[in-house]
N, C-alpha and C positions, 0 to 999 in steps of 0.2 A: 491666234484665231482657232487653231485646232482644239486647244483646251477649252476655249469658250464654247465651241460647238458641242463638245461632249457635256459640258456643264448644264446646258439648257435642255438636255434630253428630259422628257417627261416620265421616264421610267421611275417607279417608286419602289420602296422596300416591300418585301413580302408581307401580305396580310391575309387573314382568314377569309375576308370577303373576296379577295382576288383568287382564291384557290377554286379551281373548277371541281365541283363536288363529284359529279359522275357517280360511280358505284360506291363511293366512300361516305355516304350520307351519315351513317351512324357515328363514324369517327369525328366528322366535322361538327356534328351536333354536340358531341361530347366535349370537344375542345372549346366550342363557343360557349357552352354552358359553364365550363370551368373558368374560362377567362372572364366571363360576365361583363359587367359594365362599370367596374370599379368597386364592387362589393368587397367587404373585408376579407382578408385572406383566411381568417378563422372560420368563415362560413363555407369554405370550399373543402371538398373531400381530398385528403392527402394521399389517396391510394396511388401507388406507383403505376405508371403507364408506359407501355413499350409499343412502339410502332415498327413494323418491319415490312419490307417490300423491295422489289428490284430497283436498280439504279434508274432514276428518272421518274419514280412514282410520286415524288413530292415530299419526301420525309424532311429534307432540310428546309424546304419552303415552310412547312408547317411549324417546325421548331423555331425558326427565326420569326415567324408571324406571332407565335405565342410569346416569345421573348419581347418583341416590340410592344405587343398589347400590354404586357405586365409592366414594362418600363414606362409606358405612357401613363400608367396608373400610379407611378411613383414607387413601384416595387423593385427591389434589388433582386437579381437572379444570378445564379452561377451558370457559366456556359463552358462546355468542353467539346472539342471535336478533334479529329485525327491530325489536324494541322498544327496543334499546340503540343510541342514536345515536352514542355514543363508546365502543366496546368497548376493553378494555385491551390493552396489548401482550402478546405471548407471554411466559409465565412458565415458566422452566426447571424449576420444581417440578411442573408439570402432568405427569401420566402419560397423559392423553388430552385431546383437545379435541372438544367437541360443538357443532355449528353448525346451528341450526334456521332455517327460512324463507329459505334461501339464494336462492331464486328472486326475492325482492323486496328484496335487499340494496341499499343505497345505494352510490354509488361509494366512500365512506369505509369502509363495512362490507366491501365487496368487497376493498379494499386490505388491511384488517386480516385478513380471512379468508385471503387469499393468504399473508400473513405468518405466520399461525398454521399453515397447511398446510405451508409450506416448513420452518419451524422444528420442526414435529412430526415430519415424515418424514425430514428431514436435519438433526438437531440438532447444535449446536456441541459439546455434551457429552452423554454418556450414550447410551442406546439409542433407536431411533425410538419415537415415541409413536403411539397410535391416533388416527385422525381418523374421527369419525362425524358425517355431515352429512345433512340432509334438506331436501326441497323438493317442490313440486307437479309438477315436470316432470322428465323424464329428462335426464341430463347433456347430450345432444346438442341439446336444445331450450332450455336455459337462456340467458336474455339477460344474460349476465355477461361480464366481461372474459375474453378467450380463455385466458389462462394459468391462471385460476382454474377456468373451465368444464372445460377438458380434465383438470385434476388431479382434479376431483371424480369423473370417470369412470375413473380409473386402476385402482381396485381392485374390490371386490365391489359390485355394484349390485342392489338388491332393489326390486321394485315391490310396494307394499302394495295388496291387493285390498279393495274395499269389501265390507262384510257385507250379506247379503240380509236380508229382513224378519225371518225366523225368528231369525237370529243377532242382529239388533238387539234383538229382544225378550229374548233370553237375556242380552245385555249389560245392558239396563235392569234386568232382574230381579236380576242379580248385583250391580250397583252399589247398588240399593236395599237388598239384604240386607246389603251391607257397611256401610251406614249404620244398620242395625237397624230399617228401616221396611218395611212391606208395600206393594207396588205391584200393585194388582189388574189383571186383564186389561182391564177396562173403561177404566181410566185409561190403560193403555198404548195401547189402541185409539184413544183420544181424542188422545193425544200424537202418534201416528204418522200419523193422518189429518188433523190440523188444524195441525201445525207442520212445520218443516223436518225432513226425514228424515235429514239430515246427522247423523252420530253425535255429532260435537262439539257441535252445537247442542242435541241431545237431552240430553247430559250437563249442559250449562249449565242447561237447563230443570229437570232433576232436582235440581241443586244449589239453584236458587232455590226449588223446591217443597219440598225437604227443610227448608230454613231457615225458610220461611213456615209450614210445619206445626209446627215446633218452637216458633216464637214464639207461635203461636196455640193450641198444645197440642191439636191436632186430627189425626186420621188423614188420610192422603192420599186424597182422593176427587175426582171430577170437579167437584162444587160448590166444593170448596176451591181447585182449580186455577183455576176461573173467577173466584173472588173475588180470588185473587192477581193475576190478569191485569188486573183492574179497579182494583186499589189500588196495585200496585207501580209 
């Protein structure tokens, strides 16, 4: 029954439409334009793009949203993040390569990222592919091998701005509604005052709370949140 309750959660994968734009309108417009509505890859600009911002600013959400949108169009993409100790070699079938967490890549991951970047922008066959990468620091401050660091700053560079408290509340409300649950102002007050205000951490807390509420068949309240923290 516990697994069944988790399976029926209405939380969905990251999408561009579910990203709260806030002060990042230019970046979101750019990504939406690039992903498009199924247009041919050759019609898209292959200019490398790098996103940077503090933890919780939404970088991973955006990369995963782009990956999902492209895959839904039948496009193959390469994906690398810091949790992958042995990323694969570049695949000529990829139409784009997405690289998250570049600021903490190991030497092996850096070597593979450089290989991906070179093969994507100067392929042996076909047109150049898009490179979309993200990290917590601007290109100039990345502690990476120089040939990779400079290439990450070649094209478009966007800084993701953190959301203020009003925007964080709006995101929490939006995410709760996407799950089909009600998140009262008192619960949000409690979450924002007693836990990390980092949006990524708040989303993880909401995921846990949603699953706990489903398993216990109870509405999300402060007492339920306290019970979860005592038992989980």
